N, C-alpha and C positions, 0 to 999 in steps of 0.2 A: 639606763638613766637618760632622761631627755636633756638635750642641750639647753642652757639657760635662756637663749634667745627663743627657742621653740616654746618653752614654758611661758615666756613673756608674751609671745604672740597669742597664745591660748587665753591667758588672763586678760589681755587687752581686748580680744574679741568679745569676751564675756562682759566686759565693762561698758562697751560702746553704748548700749541702750540706756545706761544710767548716767552717763557723763553730764548730760544737760541738766538732769534733775539735781545732781550734786552741786552745780553752780549756785543754786538758790539756797543751799544749806547753810547753817550757822558757821561751819568751819571756814567759809570764805568771806563771811561778813566782816566789816571793819570792827576791830575790837573796841571796847568801851573807852580805852585811853587813847585811841587814835584821834589826832587833831582833825577837825572838820574843815580847816582852812578858812574860817570866817574872819579871823583876826590875823594881822601880820605875825609871822614867826621869825625870830632872829637867833641865829647861831652866833654866840659872842665869844671873843677872845680865842678864836680857833685858828689852827694852821690849815691852810687851804691848798690842796693839790688841784689846781684849776684845770689842768689838761689844755690850757691855752698856751701854745708855743711861745707867745710873746711875753708871758708872765706866768711861768709854770707854778711856782710855789710862793705863797704869800703867808707871812707870819702875823699873828695877832689881829685877825680880821673879824669883822661882823658881816655875816651873810644874811640878808633880809629877804624873806619870801612873802609875796602877796598873791593869794590865790594859788595858781599852779605855776607861777613864774618867779624866777630870781629877779628881785627888783633892785638890789644893790649889793656890791661887794666892796667894803670900805674898811679902812683902818679903824680898829675899835676905839682908838683915842679921839676920833673925830665924830663919833656917833652919839646922838641924843635920841633915844628911842621913844616912840609914842607910848603913853601909859597902857594902852590896850595890847601892846605887843607881847606875845608869848615868848619867853626867853629860854633858850636851851644853852646851858653853859658848855662851851667848848674848850675850856682851859685844859691844857695838856693833851688835847685830842686833835684828830685830823679829820677834815671833811673832804670827801672824795666824790666825784660823780658816780652815779649808780653803775653797777657792772651789767654786762650783757652775757647771757648764755646763748650761744648762737647755734646750738643744735639740741633741741629738746623734743619730747613727745608729750604734749600737754594733757594732763588730767586735772580737772578743776580742784580736786582735793589736794593737789600738790602746790597750788598757787601760793598760799601763804609761806611755804617753805622756801621758795625762791626769794621772796621779800625779806625773810628772816636773815638771809645771808647776803643782803645788799644787792641782789639781782633785781633790777628795775625794768629790764627789757629782755625778752626771749624771742628766739626765732624757732617757731614750731615747724618740724620737718615732715609732718604728715597730717594734712587737714582731714576733717571729718564733719559729717552733718551735725549741726548744732553748735559747732565751735564759733562761728561768727557772732552768735548771740552772747557767748561768754566774752569774746573780745570786746563787744560793745559795752558790756557791764564793767569790764576792767577799765575801758577808756573813760567811762563816766564815774569811776571810783565807787561804784556800787558794791564791789567786792575787793578784798585785799588781793592784789594781783599785779605782777609786772605788766607792762604793755606787751601785747602779744602780736607778733608779725608771723604770718603763717603761709607756708607753701601749700600747694594743693594736695589732695590725696595722691598717693603714689601712682604714677603711670608705669605699667609693667606688662610683661608677657606672662604666659602660664609657666608653672603653676603660681597662683597668687600667694604672697607671703603674709599679708596683713589685711585686716578688715577694710572694706570700702576701697580696695584697689581698683584703679581705673584700667581695666584690661583692654589691650589692643593687640590683635593678631593680624589684621589686614591694614597695610599702609594707607589704603584709601580712606580709612576711618579717622585718620589723624586730624584733618582740618576741623571736623565737627567736634571731636573730643577736645581739642585745644581751645576752640572758640567757646565751648560750654564752660570749661574751667576758667577761662579768662573772664567770662561774663559773671562768674560767681565771685570774682573780686580777690582771688588769692594773690599773694605777693609774687609768686612764680610757680612754675611746674616742678614737681618732684619726680625726677627720673629714677627708675629702680633697676634692679640687677638682672632681671630675666628678659629684658627687651632684646629682640633680634636686631641685627644691624639694619635691615630694611625698615622695620617699624621705628627704630631710633631715628634714622635719617628723616623719615616722614614726619615724625613729631617735631624734630628740630626745624625742618623747613616750615611747618605750620606755625610753630612758635615765633620764628623770625618774621613771618608774614603778618602775624597778629601783633607783634611787638611785646610779647611777654617773655621774660627771662626764664631760664631753666637751670636747675641745680640738681645735685643728687649723686648717686653712685655711678661708678663706671660699670656698665653692664658687662657681664662675663663674655658675651658674644660680640661685643663692640670693641673693647680694648682702649687702653689709655691714649694711643696715638690719635684715634678718630675723635675721642672726646676732646682732646686738646685742640684739634682742628675745628671742631663744631661750634666752639664759642660757649660751651657750658660755663656759666659764670662762677660756679663753685663746685668743687669735688669734696664729697664727705668721706671722712675716715681714712684719707689717703688711699682710697680704693683704686685698684688698677695699677698703681705704681709698684705694688709688691710683686705683681705678676711679671713686671718688666725687669725687676732687679734680683729676684730670688734665684738662688743656686740650688735649692732643694725641691723646687716645683710647688705646685698647688697655689692656693690663694688664701686670702684672709690673714689674720695675725700670725699663724704658724709660718707663713712664707717669709716673714721678716726675720726669722731666726738666723738665716744664713743668706747673705746678699753679696752681689758684686757691686761694691761701692763705686767702681769706675763708671758705672752707668748713671749715677746720680746727677753729675753736672749737666749731661745732655738733656735729661728729663726736666731738670730745673730750668734750664735755658728755654726749652719749649714752653714751659708753664708761664714763665715771665713774659715771653713774646706774645702769648695768647691772652695775657691779662686775666688769667684764671686764679681765683682765690682757692684756698684749701682750709677745711675745718677738720683737723686731725682726730678729734675726740679720743684723746689718749686715755681718759679716765675709764672708759668702758673696756678698753683693751687690757689695761692693767688688771681689771677685775676678771675678765673672761680668761685671761692667760694664767690664772692661778692653777690651772690643771697641768701646766708645763713644769718641767724640772726647774729649779732655781737658776741653773746655768742658761737654759734655753729662754726662760722668761726675761732674764737680764739682757741677753743678746737681742731678743725681739724688741725690748723697750729702747735699748741704746741705738739700734739701727733705725728705728722710727725717729728717735730724737735727732740723729745725724741728718736724716732727710728734712725734718722740720727746720733745723739750723741752716741747712743749705738753702732752703726756700727763703728763710729770713735774710740771710746774708746777701742773697741775690735781689732782694726787694720785692719778692712775691707777696701777694696779699694773703694774710693768715687771719683766721678767726678762732676764737676760743669757745668750744662747746663741749657738752658732756655726754649727749645721747641719753640723758635721764628721762624717766617717765615710762620705761618698759621693765621696771622691777629688776634692774641689774645694778645701777648706781643711783644713789639717793638724790632727789632734787635739791638744789641750793648748795648744800655742803660739798657736793662732788666738784663744783667749780674750783674749789681750793686745790683739789688733786690736779686739775687741768692747769691751773696757774703754776703750781709747783713743778709740773712736768715740763712746761715751757722753760722754767728757770733751770731745770736739770739739763735741758738741751743747750744751755750756754747763753741764754737770752737774759739780759738784766731785768731786775724787778720793775724798773721804771718803764722799760719797753714792753714787758708783759702786760702791765696795766694799760699802757697805751693801746695795745692790741685789743684788750678786753673791753675798752671803753670807747676810745676815739675811732679806732679802725672799724669797730662794730657799727658805730653810728654812720660812718662813711659808707660802709657796704649797704646799709639799709636805706641810704638816702636821707638820713635824719641828722646830718651834721650841723644843720642850722637850728635844730630842735633840742638835741641832747648831746651829752659827751663832754661838756665843759661847764665849769662854774663861772659863768659870766652873766652880766645883766641881760635879761630878756630870754635866757634859756629856760626850758622847762625844769622845774625843781625836782629832779630825780637825784637824790643824794644819799650817801651813807656816812654815818658818823662813827669813828673808830677810836678806841682807847689805845692810841699808839700810832706808829708810823708804818704803813705798809711798804714803804721803800726800804725799811730796815728788815722787816720780816712779814711774810704773808700770814703768820700766825694770828695777827690782830684781826684778820677777817673771820676767824673762827667764832667770834662773839661780838658782833657790832653793838654799839650803844643803841642804835636804831637806824631805821631806813625811812627816807622820805620818798614817796611815789606820787608824782603829779601834784606836789604841794601838800600832801597828807603825811603827817608825821606819825610813824608807827614805832614806838619804842620797843626794845627787845623785852 
């Protein structure tokens, strides 16, 4: 029986030629009841979690949106709305900035599912030919989609694991490869797991010379210590750490079953000193580890949670992402699994939401654009029947999501 990831790679490879075509299909077109943003929209009498540290929670507010911007956040008792304003009743409800899934693999057919669950920004972790066209359609609100920020196609050694892998076997090829990917306009380089140490170092040097950041896996032949030294801005899946702490050998999620926890503080200290972020992607490991015994699966999950909590306590940057899009975990809804796993690690719901919203915006360099409900910010919002600070269950069925000022009711 094939490993689920192997099956996913084969399916993804088969889909690549059709992904651009799907972007134009009706499944991604704005629904008939989506607001076009021509008239002002007002969320009235609503509780607002602003994510603004100076004024975090506001009661009985009216939030007015004009175009794709928040034009006012004001007490409902002081508002006299224009007759043309579209009113959305927020009584008993909570308005939250849109969520970010910071590790996805985009398929255009999945895009509405992210929006359905309040995800208004995604970080795509493997670019592909044709994706920039879809990103532009999303930016122009021609399709129902979160805003897409994308890393390059993966830079890797042999054997290639995914379609459109950017193979490099000779370190001298690194400058040309890096310059080409930078010219294509990707958010950063995606480093993958089969790079040799010499090619990894060459790509790092070329990326620093070009001024393009690099994120990704800890390659098996490179190791966590070198990646921490190299300045890789984000490590995906907590990869590499498990090799350093495991007491049973191996790599990947089974290595987390038994660890030497005394090694965690040193690794965390090095991570903080290097200023490196981590995107643990717990959701996919909880799914893949269903082949383990209940005892081993619980040990794996708890050891990963302990590492996440240690990173959080030390002030290391954390991102919330799911690795959705490769037919293992579902797009959109799997973000709830990730939020709940961070909570299970001992991080408060308020802090988990901050990581999923404000810290994501900071990492993307978008903190002046999204992540707070304040005047002038882009109107990426999610309206909830209840309070996510009391339970993440309210995120299972949002009233609706606003993306770039377009209201899309559930």
